[in-house]
DSSP file (Angstrom, degrees, kcal/mol; ACC not computed):
  #  RESIDUE AA STRUCTURE BP1 BP2  ACC     N-H-->O    O-->H-N    N-H-->O    O-->H-N    TCO  KAPPA ALPHA  PHI   PSI    X-CA   Y-CA   Z-CA
    1    1 A X              0   0    0      0, 0.0     2,-0.1     0, 0.0     3,-0.1   0.000 360.0 360.0 360.0 131.6  -63.4  -44.8  -22.2
    2    2 A X        -     0   0    0      1,-0.1     2,-0.1     0, 0.0     3,-0.1  -0.397 360.0 -91.0 -84.2 166.9  -63.1  -42.6  -19.1
    3    3 A X        -     0   0    0      1,-0.1    -1,-0.1    -2,-0.1     3,-0.1  -0.434  47.6 -99.8 -73.5 148.0  -63.1  -39.0  -19.1
    4    4 A X        -     0   0    0      1,-0.1    -1,-0.1    -2,-0.1     3,-0.1  -0.305  49.9 -90.2 -62.9 149.4  -59.7  -37.1  -19.3
    5    5 A X        -     0   0    0      1,-0.1    -1,-0.1    -3,-0.1     5,-0.1  -0.210  47.7 -98.1 -56.2 149.6  -58.3  -35.9  -16.2
    6    6 A X    >>  -     0   0    0      1,-0.1     3,-1.4    -3,-0.1     4,-0.8  -0.362  33.4-110.6 -70.4 150.5  -59.2  -32.4  -15.1
    7    7 A X  H >> S+     0   0    0      1,-0.3     3,-1.2     2,-0.2     4,-0.6   0.849 115.9  63.9 -45.2 -40.7  -56.7  -29.7  -15.8
    8    8 A X  H >4 S+     0   0    0      1,-0.3     3,-1.0     2,-0.2    -1,-0.3   0.871  98.2  53.0 -54.1 -40.1  -55.9  -29.4  -12.2
    9    9 A X  H <4 S+     0   0    0     -3,-1.4    -1,-0.3     1,-0.2    -2,-0.2   0.748 112.7  44.3 -63.9 -23.2  -54.6  -32.8  -12.1
   10   10 A X  H << S+     0   0    0     -3,-1.2    -1,-0.2    -4,-0.8    -2,-0.2   0.389  81.7 134.3-106.3   2.4  -52.3  -32.1  -14.9
   11   11 A X    <<  -     0   0    0     -3,-1.0     4,-0.1    -4,-0.6    -3,-0.1  -0.122  61.3-108.5 -49.6 144.8  -51.1  -28.7  -13.6
   12   12 A X        -     0   0    0      2,-0.2    -1,-0.1     1,-0.1    -2,-0.0  -0.281  26.6-108.1 -71.9 169.0  -47.3  -28.2  -13.8
   13   13 A X  S    S+     0   0    0      1,-0.1     2,-0.4     2,-0.0    -1,-0.1   0.852 104.4  43.9 -64.7 -32.4  -45.3  -28.2  -10.7
   14   14 A X  S    S-     0   0    0      4,-0.0    -2,-0.2     3,-0.0     2,-0.1  -0.902  76.3-137.1-115.2 140.7  -44.7  -24.5  -11.1
   15   15 A X     >  -     0   0    0     -2,-0.4     4,-2.4     1,-0.1     5,-0.2  -0.352  41.8-100.8 -72.2 171.0  -47.0  -21.7  -12.0
   16   16 A X  H  > S+     0   0    0      1,-0.2     4,-2.7     2,-0.2     5,-0.2   0.934 125.4  51.9 -58.1 -43.6  -45.6  -19.2  -14.5
   17   17 A X  H  > S+     0   0    0      1,-0.2     4,-2.3     2,-0.2    -1,-0.2   0.900 109.7  49.0 -60.9 -42.8  -44.8  -16.8  -11.7
   18   18 A X  H  > S+     0   0    0      2,-0.2     4,-2.6     1,-0.2    -1,-0.2   0.869 110.2  50.4 -64.3 -39.6  -43.0  -19.5   -9.8
   19   19 A X  H  X S+     0   0    0     -4,-2.4     4,-2.8     2,-0.2    -2,-0.2   0.913 111.0  49.4 -60.1 -46.1  -41.0  -20.5  -12.7
   20   20 A X  H  X S+     0   0    0     -4,-2.7     4,-2.1     1,-0.2    -2,-0.2   0.900 111.5  49.6 -60.3 -39.9  -40.0  -16.8  -13.3
   21   21 A X  H  X S+     0   0    0     -4,-2.3     4,-1.5     2,-0.2    -2,-0.2   0.912 110.7  49.2 -68.0 -42.5  -39.1  -16.4   -9.7
   22   22 A X  H  X S+     0   0    0     -4,-2.6     4,-0.6     1,-0.2     3,-0.4   0.961 112.8  48.6 -55.6 -49.5  -36.9  -19.6   -9.8
   23   23 A X  H >< S+     0   0    0     -4,-2.8     3,-0.6     1,-0.2    -2,-0.2   0.870 112.2  46.9 -60.8 -39.0  -35.2  -18.5  -12.9
   24   24 A X  H 3< S+     0   0    0     -4,-2.1    -1,-0.2     1,-0.2    -2,-0.2   0.752 105.8  60.3 -71.5 -27.0  -34.5  -15.0  -11.5
   25   25 A X  H 3< S+     0   0    0     -4,-1.5    -1,-0.2    -3,-0.4     2,-0.2   0.561  84.7 103.6 -84.6  -8.2  -33.2  -16.4   -8.2
   26   26 A X  S << S-     0   0    0     -4,-0.6    -3,-0.0    -3,-0.6    -4,-0.0  -0.525  80.5-112.2 -79.1 146.5  -30.4  -18.3  -10.0
   27   27 A X     >  -     0   0    0     -2,-0.2     4,-2.7     1,-0.1     5,-0.3  -0.357  37.8-107.8 -64.5 150.3  -26.8  -17.1  -10.0
   28   28 A X  H  > S+     0   0    0      1,-0.2     4,-2.0     2,-0.2     5,-0.2   0.872 118.1  49.9 -55.1 -37.4  -25.8  -16.0  -13.5
   29   29 A X  H  > S+     0   0    0      2,-0.2     4,-2.3     1,-0.2    -1,-0.2   0.954 113.3  45.7 -65.4 -44.5  -23.5  -18.9  -14.2
   30   30 A X  H  > S+     0   0    0      1,-0.2     4,-2.9     2,-0.2     5,-0.2   0.944 112.7  51.6 -60.7 -44.3  -26.2  -21.5  -13.1
   31   31 A X  H  X S+     0   0    0     -4,-2.7     4,-2.3     1,-0.2    -1,-0.2   0.878 108.5  49.4 -64.9 -37.7  -28.8  -19.7  -15.1
   32   32 A X  H  X S+     0   0    0     -4,-2.0     4,-2.2    -5,-0.3    -1,-0.2   0.904 112.8  49.0 -63.1 -42.7  -26.7  -19.7  -18.2
   33   33 A X  H  X S+     0   0    0     -4,-2.3     4,-2.4     2,-0.2    -2,-0.2   0.964 112.7  47.0 -60.7 -53.2  -26.1  -23.5  -17.6
   34   34 A X  H  X S+     0   0    0     -4,-2.9     4,-2.8     1,-0.2     5,-0.2   0.886 113.6  47.5 -51.8 -48.3  -29.8  -24.2  -17.1
   35   35 A X  H  X S+     0   0    0     -4,-2.3     4,-1.9    -5,-0.2    -1,-0.2   0.828 112.3  50.3 -72.4 -31.8  -30.7  -22.1  -20.2
   36   36 A X  H  X S+     0   0    0     -4,-2.2     4,-3.0    -3,-0.2    -2,-0.2   0.923 111.8  48.2 -69.8 -44.7  -28.0  -24.0  -22.3
   37   37 A X  H  X S+     0   0    0     -4,-2.4     4,-2.5     2,-0.2     5,-0.2   0.958 112.7  48.1 -63.9 -51.8  -29.3  -27.4  -21.2
   38   38 A X  H  X S+     0   0    0     -4,-2.8     4,-3.1     1,-0.2     5,-0.2   0.932 112.4  49.3 -49.1 -49.7  -32.9  -26.4  -22.0
   39   39 A X  H  X S+     0   0    0     -4,-1.9     4,-2.6     1,-0.2    -2,-0.2   0.931 111.3  48.6 -57.0 -48.2  -31.8  -25.1  -25.4
   40   40 A X  H  X S+     0   0    0     -4,-3.0     4,-2.2     2,-0.2    -1,-0.2   0.891 112.0  49.9 -67.0 -35.8  -29.9  -28.3  -26.2
   41   41 A X  H  X S+     0   0    0     -4,-2.5     4,-3.1     2,-0.2     5,-0.2   0.911 111.7  47.5 -61.9 -44.8  -32.9  -30.4  -25.1
   42   42 A X  H  X S+     0   0    0     -4,-3.1     4,-1.8    -5,-0.2    -2,-0.2   0.886 109.8  53.1 -64.0 -38.0  -35.2  -28.5  -27.2
   43   43 A X  H  < S+     0   0    0     -4,-2.6    -2,-0.2    -5,-0.2    -1,-0.2   0.926 112.6  44.9 -57.3 -45.2  -32.8  -28.8  -30.1
   44   44 A X  H >< S+     0   0    0     -4,-2.2     3,-1.7     1,-0.2    -2,-0.2   0.943 115.5  46.0 -64.4 -49.6  -32.7  -32.5  -29.7
   45   45 A X  H 3< S+     0   0    0     -4,-3.1     6,-0.8     1,-0.3    -1,-0.2   0.737 105.7  61.9 -69.5 -20.2  -36.6  -32.9  -29.3
   46   46 A X  T 3< S+     0   0    0     -4,-1.8    -1,-0.3    -5,-0.2    -2,-0.2   0.526  80.9 103.0 -87.8   4.9  -37.2  -30.6  -32.2
   47   47 A X  S X> S-     0   0    0     -3,-1.7     3,-2.1    -4,-0.2     4,-0.5  -0.486  94.1 -69.8 -77.3 156.1  -35.4  -33.1  -34.6
   48   48 A X  T 34 S-     0   0    0      1,-0.3    -1,-0.1    -2,-0.1    35,-0.1  -0.207 113.3  -9.8 -52.6 127.6  -37.7  -35.1  -36.9
   49   49 A X  T 3> S+     0   0    0     -3,-0.1     4,-2.5     1,-0.1    -1,-0.3   0.353  95.0 121.6  69.5   4.6  -39.7  -37.7  -35.0
   50   50 A X  H <> S+     0   0    0     -3,-2.1     4,-2.7     1,-0.2     5,-0.3   0.971  78.5  46.2 -59.9 -52.3  -37.7  -37.3  -31.7
   51   51 A X  H  X S+     0   0    0     -6,-0.8     4,-2.7    -4,-0.5    -1,-0.2   0.907 111.1  52.0 -54.6 -41.9  -40.8  -36.4  -29.8
   52   52 A X  H  > S+     0   0    0      2,-0.2     4,-1.8     1,-0.2    -1,-0.2   0.869 110.1  49.6 -64.9 -35.4  -42.7  -39.3  -31.3
   53   53 A X  H  X S+     0   0    0     -4,-2.5     4,-1.3     2,-0.2    -1,-0.2   0.941 113.4  44.5 -71.1 -42.1  -40.0  -41.7  -30.3
   54   54 A X  H  X S+     0   0    0     -4,-2.7     4,-2.4    -5,-0.2     3,-0.2   0.894 110.3  56.8 -62.8 -40.5  -39.9  -40.4  -26.7
   55   55 A X  H  X S+     0   0    0     -4,-2.7     4,-1.4    -5,-0.3    -1,-0.2   0.861 102.5  55.3 -57.3 -41.5  -43.7  -40.5  -26.6
   56   56 A X  H  < S+     0   0    0     -4,-1.8     4,-0.5     1,-0.2    -1,-0.2   0.885 111.2  43.3 -61.5 -39.6  -43.7  -44.2  -27.5
   57   57 A X  H >< S+     0   0    0     -4,-1.3     3,-0.6    -3,-0.2    -2,-0.2   0.851 107.7  59.8 -74.1 -36.1  -41.4  -44.9  -24.5
   58   58 A X  H 3< S+     0   0    0     -4,-2.4    -1,-0.2     1,-0.2    -2,-0.2   0.835 116.2  34.7 -62.0 -29.8  -43.5  -42.6  -22.2
   59   59 A X  T 3< S+     0   0    0     -4,-1.4    -1,-0.2    -3,-0.2    -2,-0.2   0.371  98.3 102.6-104.8   1.8  -46.6  -44.8  -22.9
   60   60 A X    <   -     0   0    0     -3,-0.6     4,-0.1    -4,-0.5     3,-0.1  -0.446  65.5-138.7 -83.2 155.8  -44.9  -48.2  -23.2
   61   61 A X  S    S-     0   0    0     -2,-0.1     2,-0.3     2,-0.1    -1,-0.1   0.508  78.0 -22.2 -88.8  -9.0  -44.9  -50.8  -20.5
   62   62 A X  S    S-     0   0    0      1,-0.1    47,-0.1    -5,-0.0    -2,-0.1  -0.895 101.3 -18.1-171.9-163.1  -41.4  -51.8  -21.0
   63   63 A X        -     0   0    0     -2,-0.3     2,-0.4    45,-0.1    45,-0.2  -0.265  55.6-143.3 -61.5 152.7  -38.4  -51.9  -23.4
   64   64 A X  E     -A  107   0A   0     43,-2.8    43,-3.2    -4,-0.1     2,-0.2  -0.909   3.9-137.4-118.3 149.5  -39.1  -51.4  -27.1
   65   65 A X  E  >  -A  106   0A   0     -2,-0.4     4,-2.1    41,-0.2    41,-0.2  -0.618  27.2-112.9 -94.1 155.7  -37.3  -53.0  -30.0
   66   66 A X  H  > S+     0   0    0     39,-0.8     4,-3.1     1,-0.2     5,-0.2   0.908 119.4  52.9 -41.8 -56.2  -36.2  -51.1  -33.2
   67   67 A X  H  > S+     0   0    0      1,-0.2     4,-2.1     2,-0.2    -1,-0.2   0.767 105.4  53.2 -69.2 -30.7  -38.8  -53.0  -35.2
   68   68 A X  H  > S+     0   0    0      2,-0.2     4,-2.7     1,-0.2     5,-0.3   0.933 112.6  46.1 -68.1 -44.6  -41.7  -52.1  -32.7
   69   69 A X  H  X S+     0   0    0     -4,-2.1     4,-2.8     1,-0.2     5,-0.4   0.943 112.3  50.2 -63.5 -44.2  -40.8  -48.4  -33.1
   70   70 A X  H  X S+     0   0    0     -4,-3.1     4,-1.3     1,-0.2     5,-0.4   0.907 115.5  41.6 -62.0 -37.8  -40.5  -48.7  -36.9
   71   71 A X  H  < S+     0   0    0     -4,-2.1    -1,-0.2     2,-0.2    -2,-0.2   0.911 119.6  42.8 -71.7 -44.4  -43.9  -50.4  -37.2
   72   72 A X  H  < S+     0   0    0     -4,-2.7    -2,-0.2    -5,-0.2    -3,-0.2   0.858 125.4  32.6 -69.7 -38.3  -45.8  -48.2  -34.7
   73   73 A X  H  < S-     0   0    0     -4,-2.8    -1,-0.2    -5,-0.3    -2,-0.2   0.646  91.9-137.4 -99.9 -13.3  -44.3  -44.9  -35.8
   74   74 A X     <  +     0   0    0     -4,-1.3     2,-0.4    -5,-0.4    -3,-0.1   0.926  46.3 157.5  51.8  51.4  -43.8  -45.4  -39.5
   75   75 A X        -     0   0    0     -5,-0.4    -1,-0.2    -6,-0.3    -2,-0.1  -0.874  49.8-103.3 -99.0 136.0  -40.4  -43.8  -39.4
   76   76 A X     >  -     0   0    0     -2,-0.4     4,-2.7     1,-0.1     3,-0.3  -0.290  32.8-121.4 -53.7 139.1  -37.8  -44.5  -42.0
   77   77 A X  H  > S+     0   0    0      1,-0.2     4,-2.0     2,-0.2     5,-0.2   0.796 109.7  51.4 -60.9 -30.9  -35.2  -46.8  -40.7
   78   78 A X  H  > S+     0   0    0      2,-0.2     4,-1.8     1,-0.2    -1,-0.2   0.894 113.9  46.4 -71.2 -34.8  -32.2  -44.4  -41.2
   79   79 A X  H  > S+     0   0    0     -3,-0.3     4,-2.2     2,-0.2    -2,-0.2   0.873 112.8  48.0 -70.9 -37.2  -34.1  -41.7  -39.3
   80   80 A X  H  X S+     0   0    0     -4,-2.7     4,-2.7     2,-0.2     5,-0.2   0.945 111.9  50.1 -62.7 -47.5  -35.2  -43.9  -36.6
   81   81 A X  H  X S+     0   0    0     -4,-2.0     4,-2.2    -5,-0.2    -2,-0.2   0.874 112.2  47.9 -59.6 -41.4  -31.7  -45.2  -36.1
   82   82 A X  H  X S+     0   0    0     -4,-1.8     4,-2.6     2,-0.2    -1,-0.2   0.945 113.1  47.5 -69.4 -45.7  -30.3  -41.7  -36.0
   83   83 A X  H  X S+     0   0    0     -4,-2.2     4,-2.9     2,-0.2     5,-0.3   0.923 112.8  48.8 -56.8 -50.7  -32.9  -40.5  -33.5
   84   84 A X  H  X S+     0   0    0     -4,-2.7     4,-2.6     2,-0.2     5,-0.3   0.935 112.1  49.0 -58.8 -48.4  -32.3  -43.6  -31.3
   85   85 A X  H  X S+     0   0    0     -4,-2.2     4,-3.3    -5,-0.2     5,-0.3   0.954 113.8  47.2 -62.7 -47.9  -28.5  -43.0  -31.4
   86   86 A X  H  X S+     0   0    0     -4,-2.6     4,-1.9     2,-0.2    -2,-0.2   0.918 112.9  46.6 -57.6 -44.3  -29.0  -39.3  -30.5
   87   87 A X  H  <>S+     0   0    0     -4,-2.9     5,-2.9     2,-0.2     6,-1.2   0.881 115.1  47.8 -72.4 -36.2  -31.4  -40.0  -27.6
   88   88 A X  H ><5S+     0   0    0     -4,-2.6     3,-1.7    -5,-0.3    -2,-0.2   0.937 111.4  50.4 -71.9 -42.2  -29.0  -42.8  -26.3
   89   89 A X  H 3<5S+     0   0    0     -4,-3.3    -2,-0.2     1,-0.3    -1,-0.2   0.862 107.6  53.3 -61.2 -33.2  -26.0  -40.4  -26.6
   90   90 A X  T 3<5S-     0   0    0     -4,-1.9    -1,-0.3    -5,-0.3    -2,-0.2   0.426 119.9-111.6 -83.8   7.6  -27.8  -37.7  -24.7
   91   91 A X  T < 5S+     0   0    0     -3,-1.7    21,-0.4     2,-0.2    22,-0.3   0.743  88.5 113.8  70.2  25.6  -28.5  -40.3  -21.9
   92   92 A X  S   <S+     0   0    0     -5,-2.9    18,-2.1    -6,-0.2     2,-0.3   0.682  76.6  32.1 -95.1 -19.7  -32.2  -40.5  -22.4
   93   93 A X  E     -B  109   0A   0     -6,-1.2     2,-0.4    16,-0.3    16,-0.2  -0.969  67.9-142.3-132.2 152.1  -32.3  -44.1  -23.6
   94   94 A X  E     -B  108   0A   0     14,-3.4    14,-2.0    -2,-0.3     2,-0.5  -0.929  17.1-148.1-109.5 138.1  -30.3  -47.2  -22.8
   95   95 A X  E     -B  107   0A   0     -2,-0.4     2,-0.5    12,-0.2    12,-0.2  -0.919  13.8-174.6-109.1 125.6  -29.5  -49.6  -25.6
   96   96 A X  E     -B  106   0A   0     10,-3.3    10,-3.0    -2,-0.5     2,-0.4  -0.967   5.1-164.6-122.9 120.0  -29.2  -53.4  -24.9
   97   97 A X  E     -B  105   0A   0     -2,-0.5     2,-0.4     8,-0.2     8,-0.2  -0.860   8.0-147.9-104.5 138.4  -28.1  -55.8  -27.6
   98   98 A X  E     -B  104   0A   0      6,-3.3     2,-2.4    -2,-0.4     6,-1.0  -0.864  17.6-126.5-108.5 130.9  -28.6  -59.4  -27.3
   99   99 A X        +     0   0    0     -2,-0.4     2,-0.3     4,-0.1     4,-0.1  -0.498  68.1 123.2 -79.8  80.5  -26.2  -62.1  -28.8
  100  100 A X        -     0   0    0     -2,-2.4     2,-0.5     4,-0.1     4,-0.1  -0.839  65.2 -90.9-126.1 163.5  -29.0  -63.9  -30.6
  101  101 A X  S    S+     0   0    0     -2,-0.3     2,-0.2     1,-0.1    -2,-0.0  -0.984 120.2  29.3-122.9 122.7  -29.9  -64.9  -34.1
  102  102 A X  S    S-     0   0    0     -2,-0.5    -1,-0.1     1,-0.1    -2,-0.0   0.629 116.3-109.7 -70.5 164.9  -31.4  -62.9  -35.5
  103  103 A X        -     0   0    0     -2,-0.2     2,-0.4    -4,-0.1    -4,-0.1  -0.303  32.6-156.9 -61.4 145.6  -29.9  -60.0  -33.5
  104  104 A X  E     - B   0  98A   0     -6,-1.0    -6,-3.3    -4,-0.1     2,-0.4  -0.990  12.3-178.6-126.5 135.5  -32.1  -58.4  -31.0
  105  105 A X  E     - B   0  97A   0     -2,-0.4   -39,-0.8    -8,-0.2     2,-0.3  -0.996   4.8-168.8-137.2 132.3  -31.7  -54.9  -29.7
  106  106 A X  E     -AB  65  96A   0    -10,-3.0   -10,-3.3    -2,-0.4     2,-0.4  -0.921   8.3-152.4-123.1 145.3  -34.0  -53.2  -27.1
  107  107 A X  E     -AB  64  95A   0    -43,-3.2   -43,-2.8    -2,-0.3     2,-0.4  -0.913  13.4-177.2-117.9 142.9  -34.2  -49.6  -26.0
  108  108 A X  E     - B   0  94A   0    -14,-2.0   -14,-3.4    -2,-0.4     2,-0.1  -0.996  29.4-109.5-141.5 141.5  -35.3  -48.6  -22.5
  109  109 A X  E     - B   0  93A   0     -2,-0.4   -16,-0.3   -16,-0.2     2,-0.1  -0.462  29.0-135.0 -72.0 144.8  -35.7  -45.0  -21.1
  110  110 A X     >  -     0   0    0    -18,-2.1     4,-2.2    -2,-0.1     5,-0.1  -0.252  32.2 -98.1 -84.1 179.6  -33.3  -43.8  -18.5
  111  111 A X  H  > S+     0   0    0      2,-0.2     4,-1.4     1,-0.2     5,-0.1   0.802 125.2  60.4 -67.8 -33.6  -34.4  -41.9  -15.4
  112  112 A X  H  4 S+     0   0    0    -21,-0.4     4,-0.4     2,-0.2     3,-0.3   0.914 108.1  42.3 -56.9 -49.6  -33.6  -38.8  -17.2
  113  113 A X  H >> S+     0   0    0    -22,-0.3     3,-2.3   -21,-0.2     4,-0.5   0.913 108.3  58.7 -69.6 -44.4  -36.1  -39.5  -19.9
  114  114 A X  H >< S+     0   0    0     -4,-2.2     3,-1.0     1,-0.3     4,-0.4   0.786  97.2  62.9 -53.8 -31.6  -38.7  -40.7  -17.4
  115  115 A X  T 3< S+     0   0    0     -4,-1.4    -1,-0.3    -3,-0.3     3,-0.2   0.698 103.5  49.6 -67.9 -20.2  -38.5  -37.3  -15.8
  116  116 A X  T X4 S+     0   0    0     -3,-2.3     3,-1.2    -4,-0.4     4,-0.5   0.534  85.0  91.7 -90.5  -9.4  -39.8  -35.8  -19.1
  117  117 A X  T XX S+     0   0    0     -3,-1.0     3,-1.1    -4,-0.5     4,-0.9   0.775  73.2  64.2 -69.9 -24.5  -42.6  -38.2  -19.5
  118  118 A X  H 3> S+     0   0    0     -4,-0.4     4,-1.9     1,-0.2     3,-0.4   0.846  91.3  69.3 -58.2 -31.4  -45.3  -36.0  -17.7
  119  119 A X  H <> S+     0   0    0     -3,-1.2     4,-2.0     1,-0.2    -1,-0.2   0.840  93.9  54.6 -54.8 -34.0  -44.8  -33.6  -20.5
  120  120 A X  H <> S+     0   0    0     -3,-1.1     4,-2.3    -4,-0.5    -1,-0.2   0.869 105.2  52.4 -74.4 -33.0  -46.5  -36.0  -22.8
  121  121 A X  H  X S+     0   0    0     -4,-0.9     4,-2.1    -3,-0.4    -2,-0.2   0.895 109.8  50.4 -59.6 -41.1  -49.5  -36.2  -20.5
  122  122 A X  H  X S+     0   0    0     -4,-1.9     4,-2.3     2,-0.2    -2,-0.2   0.868 110.7  48.3 -63.9 -38.9  -49.6  -32.4  -20.6
  123  123 A X  H  X S+     0   0    0     -4,-2.0     4,-2.1     2,-0.2    -2,-0.2   0.883 110.1  51.4 -66.5 -40.9  -49.5  -32.4  -24.4
  124  124 A X  H  X S+     0   0    0     -4,-2.3     4,-1.2     2,-0.2    -2,-0.2   0.899 112.3  47.1 -62.9 -46.1  -52.2  -35.0  -24.7
  125  125 A X  H  X S+     0   0    0     -4,-2.1     4,-0.8     1,-0.2     3,-0.5   0.905 109.7  52.2 -64.7 -40.8  -54.4  -32.9  -22.4
  126  126 A X  H >X S+     0   0    0     -4,-2.3     4,-2.3     1,-0.2     3,-0.9   0.905 107.2  53.5 -58.6 -44.2  -53.7  -29.8  -24.3
  127  127 A X  H 3< S+     0   0    0     -4,-2.1    -1,-0.2     1,-0.3    -2,-0.2   0.712 100.6  61.0 -68.4 -21.8  -54.7  -31.5  -27.6
  128  128 A X  H 3< S+     0   0    0     -4,-1.2    -1,-0.3    -3,-0.5    -2,-0.2   0.777 116.1  32.4 -64.5 -31.6  -58.0  -32.5  -26.0
  129  129 A X  H << S+     0   0    0     -3,-0.9     2,-0.3    -4,-0.8    -2,-0.2   0.756 123.5  36.8 -97.5 -31.6  -58.7  -28.8  -25.6
  130  130 A X     <  -     0   0    0     -4,-2.3     2,-0.3    -5,-0.1    -1,-0.1  -0.811  56.6-159.4-129.0 159.4  -57.0  -27.2  -28.6
  131  131 A X              0   0    0     -2,-0.3    -3,-0.0    -3,-0.1    -4,-0.0  -0.982 360.0 360.0-133.3 150.5  -56.3  -27.9  -32.2
  132  132 A X              0   0    0     -2,-0.3    -1,-0.0    -5,-0.0    -5,-0.0   0.417 360.0 360.0 -91.1 360.0  -53.7  -26.5  -34.5
């Protein structure tokens, strides 16, 4: 197993100071819109198993089936179904059902979801350094 990447390689695009500067440079209406979007995203990702589901897609090589997620994540089917529906409704996943017997449904991350995937690398790097 190779060593984890240096913290420098995983630095966020913005320093804290740059993020503050960006936030303060926004017009009030745009700032409210951005803050609302961030709050909605955090509400969605704060639901039970939502981060685990998105993390599975962040590290997957392609589409995932419901059964793959259920087996890998050990999430109750009703909860997994609800999270997949919410992530699909939010535009983070695409759902493709195939007219086969037995029925087959695959989920694939959208571009919007893929833009969040670097966060999971940062979280894994953080977990190498710290524990809760």
